[in-house]
C-alpha positions as CSV (number, residue, x, y, z in Angstrom):
1,M,27.0,-120.6,-34.3
2,V,26.8,-124.2,-33.2
3,N,24.7,-126.3,-35.5
4,A,22.1,-127.2,-32.8
5,K,20.6,-130.0,-34.9
6,K,23.7,-132.0,-34.0
7,I,23.3,-131.5,-30.2
8,G,19.6,-131.7,-29.4
9,P,16.1,-132.5,-30.5
10,N,13.2,-130.4,-31.5
11,I,11.1,-129.7,-28.4
12,V,7.3,-129.4,-28.0
13,F,6.4,-128.3,-24.5
14,I,2.7,-128.6,-23.9
15,L,1.3,-126.9,-20.8
16,S,-2.3,-127.2,-19.7
17,D,-4.0,-124.8,-17.2
18,D,-5.4,-125.8,-13.8
19,Q,-5.2,-129.5,-14.5
20,G,-5.3,-131.6,-11.3
21,P,-2.9,-134.5,-11.0
22,W,-6.0,-136.8,-10.9
23,A,-7.4,-135.6,-14.3
24,L,-5.7,-138.2,-16.5
25,G,-6.7,-141.7,-17.4
26,C,-3.1,-142.9,-17.1
27,A,-3.0,-141.5,-13.5
28,G,-5.8,-143.9,-12.5
29,N,-8.9,-141.9,-13.3
30,D,-11.2,-144.3,-15.1
31,E,-13.9,-141.6,-15.8
32,I,-11.9,-139.0,-17.7
33,Q,-11.1,-139.9,-21.4
34,T,-7.5,-138.9,-22.3
35,P,-6.5,-141.7,-24.8
36,H,-3.7,-139.6,-26.5
37,L,-2.1,-138.5,-23.3
38,D,-2.4,-142.1,-22.0
39,A,-0.6,-143.3,-25.2
40,L,2.1,-140.6,-24.7
41,A,2.7,-141.9,-21.2
42,T,2.8,-145.5,-22.4
43,S,5.5,-144.7,-24.9
44,G,7.3,-142.3,-22.5
45,T,7.8,-141.7,-18.8
46,R,5.2,-140.3,-16.4
47,L,6.2,-138.6,-13.2
48,E,3.8,-139.5,-10.4
49,N,5.2,-137.0,-7.8
50,F,5.8,-133.8,-9.8
51,F,5.0,-130.5,-8.2
52,C,4.5,-127.0,-9.3
53,V,6.4,-124.3,-7.4
54,S,3.4,-122.3,-6.5
55,P,-0.2,-123.4,-6.8
56,V,-1.4,-120.6,-9.0
57,C,-0.8,-119.6,-12.6
58,S,1.7,-116.8,-13.0
59,P,4.3,-117.6,-10.3
60,A,4.2,-121.3,-11.4
61,R,4.9,-120.3,-15.0
62,A,7.6,-117.9,-14.0
63,S,9.3,-120.7,-12.1
64,L,9.1,-123.0,-15.1
65,M,10.9,-120.4,-17.2
66,T,13.5,-119.2,-14.7
67,G,14.1,-122.3,-12.5
68,Q,13.7,-119.9,-9.5
69,I,11.2,-119.6,-6.8
70,P,8.7,-116.6,-6.4
71,S,10.9,-115.2,-3.6
72,R,13.6,-114.7,-6.2
73,H,11.8,-113.9,-9.5
74,G,9.2,-111.7,-7.7
75,V,6.0,-113.1,-9.2
76,H,3.8,-114.1,-6.3
77,D,0.3,-114.2,-7.5
78,Y,-1.7,-114.4,-10.8
79,L,-1.2,-111.2,-12.8
80,T,-3.8,-108.6,-13.4
81,G,-3.7,-104.9,-14.4
82,V,-2.2,-103.8,-17.8
83,E,-1.2,-106.9,-19.6
84,V,-0.7,-105.8,-23.2
85,G,0.5,-102.6,-25.0
86,P,3.4,-100.2,-24.4
87,K,2.6,-99.7,-20.7
88,A,2.4,-103.5,-19.9
89,P,5.3,-104.5,-17.6
90,D,7.3,-107.6,-18.4
91,F,7.5,-109.3,-14.9
92,L,10.6,-111.3,-15.9
93,A,12.5,-108.5,-17.5
94,G,16.3,-108.9,-16.9
95,Q,16.0,-112.4,-15.7
96,A,17.5,-115.4,-17.4
97,L,15.0,-117.8,-19.1
98,F,15.9,-121.3,-20.3
99,T,14.6,-120.3,-23.7
100,D,17.4,-117.7,-23.9
101,V,19.9,-120.6,-23.8
102,L,18.1,-122.5,-26.5
103,A,18.0,-119.4,-28.7
104,D,21.7,-118.8,-28.2
105,H,22.3,-122.3,-29.5
106,G,20.4,-122.0,-32.7
107,Y,16.9,-123.0,-31.7
108,R,14.0,-121.2,-33.3
109,L,11.3,-120.6,-30.7
110,G,7.5,-120.3,-31.0
111,L,4.6,-119.7,-28.6
112,A,1.0,-120.7,-29.2
113,G,-1.3,-119.9,-26.3
114,K,-1.2,-118.4,-22.8
115,W,1.9,-116.6,-21.5
116,H,0.5,-114.6,-18.5
117,L,3.8,-113.2,-17.3
118,G,3.2,-109.6,-18.4
119,A,3.5,-107.9,-21.8
120,N,1.6,-110.9,-23.2
121,D,1.6,-109.4,-26.7
122,A,5.4,-109.1,-26.9
123,A,7.6,-111.9,-28.2
124,R,10.5,-112.7,-25.9
125,R,14.1,-113.1,-27.1
126,G,14.6,-115.8,-29.7
127,F,10.9,-116.3,-30.4
128,V,10.4,-116.1,-34.2
129,H,6.6,-116.7,-33.7
130,W,4.3,-115.4,-31.0
131,F,0.5,-116.2,-30.7
132,G,-0.2,-115.1,-27.2
133,L,-3.4,-114.8,-25.2
134,E,-4.3,-111.3,-24.1
135,G,-4.6,-112.0,-20.4
136,G,-4.7,-114.9,-18.0
137,G,-8.2,-116.2,-18.6
138,S,-10.6,-116.2,-21.5
139,P,-13.9,-117.6,-22.7
140,Y,-13.4,-120.5,-25.1
141,R,-15.1,-118.5,-27.9
142,D,-14.2,-115.0,-29.0
143,A,-10.8,-115.0,-27.3
144,T,-8.4,-112.1,-27.9
145,M,-4.9,-113.1,-29.1
146,Y,-1.8,-111.3,-30.2
147,R,-0.1,-112.6,-33.3
148,N,3.5,-111.3,-33.4
149,G,2.3,-108.1,-31.7
150,E,-0.9,-107.6,-33.6
151,R,-4.3,-108.0,-31.9
152,E,-6.5,-110.8,-33.3
153,K,-10.0,-111.8,-32.4
154,V,-10.5,-115.6,-32.5
155,S,-14.0,-116.9,-33.1
156,E,-13.3,-120.6,-33.1
157,Y,-13.0,-122.8,-30.0
158,L,-9.8,-121.6,-28.3
159,T,-8.2,-125.0,-27.9
160,D,-8.6,-125.6,-31.6
161,A,-7.2,-122.1,-32.5
162,I,-4.1,-122.7,-30.4
163,T,-3.7,-126.1,-32.0
164,A,-4.1,-124.8,-35.5
165,D,-1.4,-122.2,-34.8
166,A,0.9,-125.0,-33.5
167,H,0.3,-127.0,-36.7
168,A,1.2,-124.0,-38.8
169,F,4.4,-123.5,-36.9
170,L,5.4,-127.1,-37.3
171,D,4.7,-127.0,-41.1
172,K,6.9,-123.9,-41.3
173,E,9.8,-125.1,-39.2
174,A,10.0,-128.9,-39.7
175,N,12.3,-128.8,-42.7
176,R,14.7,-126.1,-41.5
177,E,18.2,-127.0,-40.5
178,E,17.9,-125.5,-37.1
179,P,15.9,-127.3,-34.4
180,F,12.8,-125.7,-32.9
181,F,11.2,-125.2,-29.5
182,L,7.4,-124.8,-29.5
183,S,5.5,-124.0,-26.4
184,V,1.8,-125.0,-26.7
185,N,0.1,-123.3,-23.8
186,Y,-3.6,-124.3,-23.6
187,T,-6.1,-122.5,-21.4
188,A,-7.9,-125.9,-20.9
189,P,-9.2,-126.9,-18.5
190,H,-9.3,-123.5,-16.8
191,K,-12.9,-122.2,-16.3
192,P,-15.4,-121.1,-17.7
193,W,-16.9,-124.6,-18.1
194,K,-20.7,-124.6,-18.5
195,G,-21.7,-124.5,-22.2
196,Q,-18.2,-123.6,-23.3
197,H,-17.0,-126.8,-24.9
198,P,-17.8,-128.8,-28.1
199,K,-20.9,-131.0,-27.7
200,E,-19.0,-134.1,-28.8
201,F,-16.8,-133.8,-25.8
202,E,-19.5,-132.8,-23.4
203,D,-21.6,-135.8,-24.5
204,L,-18.8,-138.1,-23.3
205,Y,-19.8,-137.2,-19.7
206,A,-23.6,-137.1,-20.0
207,D,-23.9,-140.1,-17.8
208,C,-20.7,-139.8,-15.7
209,S,-21.1,-140.1,-12.0
210,F,-17.9,-138.1,-11.3
211,A,-16.9,-140.5,-8.5
212,S,-13.4,-139.2,-9.1
213,C,-14.5,-135.8,-7.9
214,P,-16.4,-136.3,-4.6
215,Q,-18.3,-133.2,-3.6
216,E,-17.4,-133.0,0.0
217,A,-18.9,-130.4,2.4
218,P,-17.5,-127.0,1.6
219,H,-14.1,-126.3,3.2
220,P,-14.4,-123.9,6.0
221,W,-11.8,-121.6,4.3
222,Q,-13.4,-121.6,0.9
223,P,-14.3,-118.0,-0.1
224,T,-17.4,-117.3,-2.1
225,V,-18.6,-114.6,-4.5
226,N,-22.4,-114.2,-4.5
227,G,-22.6,-117.5,-2.6
228,V,-20.5,-119.5,-5.2
229,A,-17.1,-121.0,-4.5
230,I,-14.4,-118.6,-5.7
231,G,-12.9,-121.2,-8.0
232,G,-16.2,-122.8,-9.1
233,E,-19.5,-122.2,-10.9
234,P,-23.1,-122.2,-9.7
235,D,-24.0,-125.4,-11.6
236,V,-21.6,-128.0,-10.1
237,R,-22.5,-130.8,-12.4
238,A,-22.3,-128.7,-15.5
239,A,-18.9,-127.5,-14.3
240,L,-17.7,-131.0,-13.9
241,V,-18.9,-131.9,-17.4
242,G,-17.2,-128.8,-18.8
243,Y,-13.9,-129.5,-16.9
244,F,-13.7,-133.1,-18.1
245,A,-14.8,-132.0,-21.7
246,A,-12.1,-129.4,-21.7
247,V,-9.5,-132.0,-20.9
248,S,-10.7,-134.4,-23.5
249,A,-10.9,-131.8,-26.2
250,M,-7.3,-130.8,-25.4
251,D,-6.3,-134.5,-25.4
252,A,-7.7,-134.8,-28.9
253,A,-5.8,-131.7,-30.0
254,I,-2.6,-133.1,-28.5
255,G,-3.2,-136.3,-30.5
256,S,-3.4,-134.3,-33.7
257,I,0.0,-132.7,-32.9
258,M,1.5,-136.1,-32.2
259,E,0.1,-137.4,-35.5
260,H,1.5,-134.3,-37.3
261,L,5.0,-134.9,-36.0
262,E,4.7,-138.5,-37.4
263,L,3.6,-137.2,-40.8
264,L,6.4,-134.7,-40.9
265,G,8.9,-137.5,-40.2
266,I,10.3,-135.8,-37.1
267,A,8.6,-137.7,-34.3
268,N,11.8,-139.6,-33.3
269,D,13.7,-136.3,-33.3
270,T,11.3,-134.5,-31.1
271,L,11.1,-134.3,-27.3
272,I,7.5,-133.9,-26.1
273,I,6.8,-132.6,-22.6
274,F,3.4,-132.4,-21.1
275,S,2.5,-130.8,-17.8
276,S,0.3,-128.2,-16.2
277,D,1.0,-124.9,-14.4
278,N,-0.7,-125.9,-11.2
279,G,-3.1,-128.5,-9.8
280,F,-6.8,-128.1,-9.1
281,N,-9.6,-129.2,-6.7
282,A,-13.0,-130.0,-8.2
283,G,-14.6,-130.7,-4.9
284,H,-11.6,-132.4,-3.4
285,H,-11.2,-131.4,0.2
286,G,-14.5,-129.5,-0.2
287,V,-12.6,-127.0,-2.4
288,W,-13.2,-125.6,-5.9
289,G,-10.0,-124.1,-7.1
290,K,-6.3,-124.3,-6.6
291,G,-4.1,-122.8,-4.0
292,N,-6.3,-119.7,-3.8
293,G,-9.4,-121.9,-3.7
294,T,-9.1,-121.2,0.1
295,F,-8.1,-118.3,2.2
296,P,-5.6,-118.7,3.7
297,Q,-4.2,-120.4,0.6
298,N,-3.8,-124.2,0.7
299,M,-1.0,-126.6,-0.2
300,Y,-3.0,-129.8,-0.6
301,D,-1.4,-132.3,-3.0
302,S,-4.4,-131.8,-5.4
303,S,-3.3,-128.1,-5.6
304,V,0.5,-128.5,-5.8
305,K,0.9,-131.7,-7.8
306,V,0.6,-131.6,-11.5
307,P,0.6,-134.2,-14.3
308,A,3.9,-134.6,-16.1
309,I,4.9,-136.8,-19.1
310,F,8.3,-136.8,-20.9
311,H,8.5,-138.5,-24.3
312,W,11.4,-138.9,-26.7
313,P,11.8,-142.3,-28.5
314,G,15.1,-144.0,-27.8
315,H,16.2,-141.4,-25.3
316,I,13.5,-141.6,-22.6
317,D,12.2,-144.7,-20.9
318,A,9.0,-146.1,-22.4
319,D,6.0,-147.2,-20.3
320,V,7.6,-146.1,-17.0
321,V,6.2,-144.3,-14.0
322,R,8.7,-142.7,-11.7
323,H,7.9,-141.8,-8.1
324,E,10.8,-139.5,-7.1
325,L,9.8,-136.1,-5.7
326,L,10.5,-133.6,-8.5
327,S,9.6,-130.0,-9.0
328,A,9.0,-127.5,-11.8
329,Y,12.0,-125.6,-10.6
330,D,14.0,-128.6,-12.0
331,V,12.5,-128.3,-15.5
332,A,14.7,-125.6,-17.0
333,A,17.9,-127.5,-16.2
334,T,16.3,-130.8,-17.4
335,I,15.3,-129.4,-20.8
336,L,18.7,-128.0,-21.4
337,D,20.3,-131.3,-20.3
338,L,18.1,-133.3,-22.7
339,A,18.9,-130.9,-25.5
340,G,22.6,-131.6,-25.0
341,L,23.3,-128.2,-23.4
342,D,25.0,-127.3,-20.1
343,P,22.3,-127.2,-17.4
344,A,24.7,-125.6,-14.9
345,P,23.4,-122.0,-15.2
346,F,19.9,-123.2,-14.1
347,E,21.3,-125.5,-11.3
348,A,22.8,-122.6,-9.3
349,G,19.4,-122.1,-7.7
350,P,17.0,-124.7,-6.3
351,G,16.7,-126.8,-9.5
352,S,18.7,-129.6,-10.8
353,S,18.4,-131.7,-14.0
354,F,16.6,-135.0,-13.6
355,A,17.4,-136.0,-17.2
356,P,19.4,-139.1,-15.9
357,L,16.2,-140.4,-14.3
358,L,14.5,-140.4,-17.7
359,A,17.2,-142.3,-19.6
360,P,16.3,-145.8,-20.9
361,A,17.2,-148.5,-18.4
362,A,19.8,-149.9,-20.8
363,K,21.8,-146.7,-20.5
364,T,24.0,-146.1,-17.5
365,R,22.7,-143.4,-15.1
366,S,25.7,-141.8,-13.5
367,G,27.2,-138.5,-12.6
368,A,26.4,-135.7,-10.2
369,A,22.9,-135.1,-11.6
370,A,21.9,-138.8,-11.1
371,D,23.4,-138.8,-7.6
372,R,21.6,-135.6,-6.7
373,Q,18.2,-136.9,-7.9
374,D,18.7,-140.2,-6.0
375,Q,18.9,-138.0,-2.9
376,A,16.1,-135.6,-3.9
377,V,13.6,-136.5,-1.2
378,V,12.2,-133.1,-0.5
379,V,10.3,-130.5,-2.5
380,Y,9.2,-127.0,-1.6
381,D,6.3,-124.7,-2.5
382,E,5.3,-121.1,-1.7
383,Y,2.3,-118.9,-2.2
384,G,3.1,-115.5,-0.6
385,P,3.2,-116.0,3.1
386,V,2.3,-119.7,2.8
387,R,5.2,-122.2,2.5
388,M,5.4,-126.0,2.2
389,I,8.1,-128.6,2.7
390,R,7.2,-132.1,1.6
391,T,9.0,-135.4,1.9
392,H,7.7,-138.8,0.9
393,E,6.5,-139.3,4.5
394,W,5.7,-135.8,5.8
395,K,4.2,-132.5,4.7
396,Y,4.6,-129.3,6.8
397,V,2.8,-126.1,5.8
398,H,3.8,-122.8,7.5
399,R,1.8,-119.6,7.3
400,Y,3.5,-116.3,8.2
401,P,3.3,-114.7,10.6
402,D,1.1,-116.6,13.0
403,G,-0.3,-119.6,11.3
404,P,-2.4,-121.7,11.2
405,H,0.1,-124.4,10.3
406,E,-0.4,-128.0,9.2
407,L,1.5,-131.2,9.5
408,Y,0.5,-134.4,7.8
409,N,1.9,-137.9,8.0
410,L,1.5,-138.8,4.4
411,A,2.6,-142.4,4.9
412,A,-0.4,-143.0,7.2
413,D,-2.7,-140.2,5.9
414,P,-2.1,-139.7,2.1
415,G,-5.4,-137.9,1.8
416,E,-4.2,-135.1,4.2
417,R,-7.2,-135.5,6.6
418,Q,-5.6,-135.4,10.0
419,N,-3.6,-132.3,10.9
420,L,-1.0,-133.4,13.5
421,M,0.1,-129.9,14.7
422,D,-1.4,-130.4,18.1
423,D,0.0,-133.9,18.5
424,G,2.7,-133.8,21.2
425,D,4.5,-136.7,19.6
426,T,5.4,-134.7,16.5
427,H,7.3,-131.9,18.1
428,H,10.7,-133.0,16.9
429,T,9.3,-133.6,13.4
430,I,7.8,-130.1,13.2
431,S,10.9,-128.4,14.5
432,G,13.2,-130.2,12.1
433,L,11.0,-129.6,9.0
434,R,10.5,-125.9,10.0
435,A,14.3,-125.4,10.4
436,Q,15.0,-127.1,7.1
437,M,12.4,-125.1,5.3
438,A,13.6,-121.8,6.7
439,E,17.2,-122.5,5.7
440,W,16.2,-123.5,2.2
441,F,14.1,-120.3,1.5
442,T,16.8,-118.1,3.0
443,L,19.3,-119.8,0.6
444,H,17.2,-119.5,-2.6
445,G,15.2,-116.3,-2.0
446,V,16.2,-112.7,-1.9
447,P,15.0,-110.3,0.8
448,E,13.3,-107.8,-1.4
449,F,11.2,-110.4,-3.1
450,D,10.5,-112.5,0.1
451,G,6.9,-113.6,-0.1
452,S,6.7,-114.4,3.6
453,A,6.4,-110.6,4.4
454,L,4.0,-109.7,1.6
455,P,0.2,-109.5,1.8
456,V,-0.4,-112.1,-1.0
457,A,-4.1,-113.1,-0.6
458,G,-4.7,-115.0,-3.8
459,A,-6.6,-112.1,-5.4
460,G,-3.9,-111.0,-7.9
461,Q,-0.7,-109.0,-8.4
462,H,-1.1,-105.9,-10.5
463,C,2.4,-104.6,-10.8
464,P,6.0,-105.7,-10.3
465,I,7.8,-105.4,-7.0
466,R,10.8,-104.0,-8.8
467,A,10.3,-101.2,-11.4
468,A,11.6,-101.5,-15.0
469,D,14.6,-99.4,-14.1
470,G,15.6,-101.9,-11.5
471,R,14.5,-99.9,-8.4
472,L,12.5,-101.5,-5.7
473,A,8.9,-100.2,-5.6
474,E,8.3,-97.7,-2.7
475,D,5.5,-99.9,-1.5
476,P,6.0,-103.5,-2.5
477,A,2.9,-104.5,-0.5
478,G,0.8,-102.3,-2.7
479,A,1.4,-104.6,-5.7
480,F,-1.1,-107.1,-4.4
481,T,-4.9,-106.9,-4.8
482,Q,-6.9,-107.4,-1.6
483,P,-10.0,-109.7,-1.9
484,N,-13.6,-108.7,-2.0
485,W,-15.2,-112.0,-1.2
486,D,-18.4,-112.7,0.6
487,G,-18.0,-113.0,4.4
488,T,-14.9,-112.6,6.4
489,A,-11.7,-114.6,6.8
490,P,-11.4,-117.3,9.4
491,S,-9.1,-116.5,12.4
492,S,-5.5,-116.8,11.5
493,T,-4.8,-118.5,14.8
494,A,-7.2,-121.4,14.2
495,S,-5.9,-124.8,13.0
496,I,-7.1,-126.3,9.8
497,G,-9.6,-129.0,10.7
498,A,-10.7,-127.0,13.8
499,V,-12.4,-124.0,12.2
500,P,-16.0,-123.9,13.3
501,S,-18.7,-124.2,10.7
502,E,-20.0,-120.7,11.2
503,K,-16.7,-119.3,9.9
504,R,-17.5,-120.6,6.4
505,F,-17.5,-117.9,3.7
506,G,-20.9,-117.0,2.3
């Protein structure tokens, strides 16, 4: 076996949960306190235009692991149903994960935190350590975890429990000859929020005005349950305090991991990646939630953009912000490339390594990957029958089968306030973007997993479209939960921005 210590770094991949791109101090938010992540960005590279592949948890995470889109890996909504035990399906069974390649090259793999891709108690190939959350969500106290297959009740604050497990893994693995890959998957800042977080962090926001989260009039497509926004809580101010406190508590935990790497003497040999699974609206656009904070699902930048920081002293530019359009489907290839491994198997789909963009300015950026990223001016997203194509100037959102659709001129309207679908001057722009999007999804999807024909409503997916034996389910549409929100859905033929106020949920 190759001595991987000679070809790549240790890797710590930190993933938050439901963190909006606005929820970082270094991203320009002067209210939220994230000193350790800000320091990581200062000594690394922050990606200003980094997008998830789907604005909801499980499909976004599946795309990070596979480098594929939901219409190829088959995970189209957040997962529900049986999630642990012998009857729990592994939604990515039989699919190549980038961690498989790391394991094949001598990396020792560990998970601390949320998996949420089915069979959450079962360690995947190459993982010598597994401390996985039982489901997709959890209170921050009394969470249920699975340690190497064994159920474990955690009484301490969940962010601290995940961090403590990460520290134990580092202590155990730091002196081994083989390199390690550690995935630290926090549940922060996913709800619940009110009364869930340590007082020391809640107190940071006792007098905060939360000007960074303007509470606009409720979006006409925002579903409610018992009159409360589907993605929010009844006490809006307490929810904001809790959300911000969750981020700051996580930031402190990340700071302790960074300090631990220094104390172990391996900080310079360790690639640190920080990102989130999907974005989040905390009042932005009148929405509480992510892509399924509205029905039909939305593709606002606050839902599809996520924070992203890459840090590796001497190998990645320091104190740099890059503005290229990049996607989570590029991450698998990028990690392998940074590890000195061949990214090609994860560049056969939509993704491509952007490692050359991260190299220090003194190093020459050349080769096919650099050329490709110089031309990467488009990113795509999907959430069931809702698809997006985004350039630096335009965003087009298409909803199958009959709309409503959206078109935004981001150069003139970065806040996505004026839907130009009915503007006669944009006809050629719409037709061009629509054709480009259709061609791309045909190229990278597969018919049996095509989300455009599935009833994905943002209420959950409870079983795989393909059975464990490889056969396609008799009723693929039956894999998706239908919502039981208050009120009724707005007309599918209406245009966003033109839905009458009486159509509001609740």
